Each structure stands twice: as structure tokens, then as C-alpha cells.
C-alpha positions, 0 to 999 in steps of 0.5 A, a space after each residue: 846772387 839772391 839780391 838780384 831777385 829781390 832788387 833787380 837792376 833796371 839799367 846798364 849802370 846798376 847791373 854793372 855796379 851790382 856785378 862789380 860789388 858781387 865780384 869783389 865780395 866773392 874774390 875776398 872769400 876766394 870761392 872758385 865757383 862763386 868767382 866764376 859765377 860772378 864773372 859770368 854774371 858780369 858779362 851776361 847781366 847787362 845783356 839780359 837787362 838791356 837786351 841784345 842789339 836790334 841787329 842780332 842774328 842767330 850767331 849773335 845770340 850764341 855770342 851774347 848769351 852762351 859765350 860767357 858760359 862756354 868761356 868759363 868751361 873752356 878756360 878751366 882746362 888747358 886741354 880744351 879750346 874753342 874755335 868759332 865758325 866765323 873765326 872769333 
């Protein structure tokens, strides 16, 4: 992940490529925490690089930026689940 700070992606394609490479690398190492971190990064980095759509609202902010983090937490335990106010 430190590579991102040294050479940050500038567009959607480079962010996805960087994340795919990172995900492959951590999957080969079989480190559970690194795998989840790379998975979250794959979902959130393109939004951080490109920004959310212009029609974003408060709910959209939660979905774009917090959903990847919350999904990871809730997917680690089958006793946990989440229900969104708007039905997602």
C-alpha cells in the first residue's frame, strides 16, 4: 500500500490496475487482513481518485465511502447483517 503514496493513481484505469496487482500479491501471501484491505481499496480507491458522481447526497456518501468498510466488517461474522434504510 505504500506504493500508492509514492506513485498515486491519476485516473480510474490506473487505480483499478494498481488495486488488481495489489490484490493478486496479497492473495498469493494468504494474509487475511491484507486481502480484506486490498479488497476494500479496490472498491474505494477509484471513488477517491475520480470523486463521487455530482448528484451525490448524504446517503450516496455513505454508500460510496463507508459501504466497503462496513461490508468487510459485517461479512466476517455470519451473525452480523446490515439493512439499509432505503432497502439496499
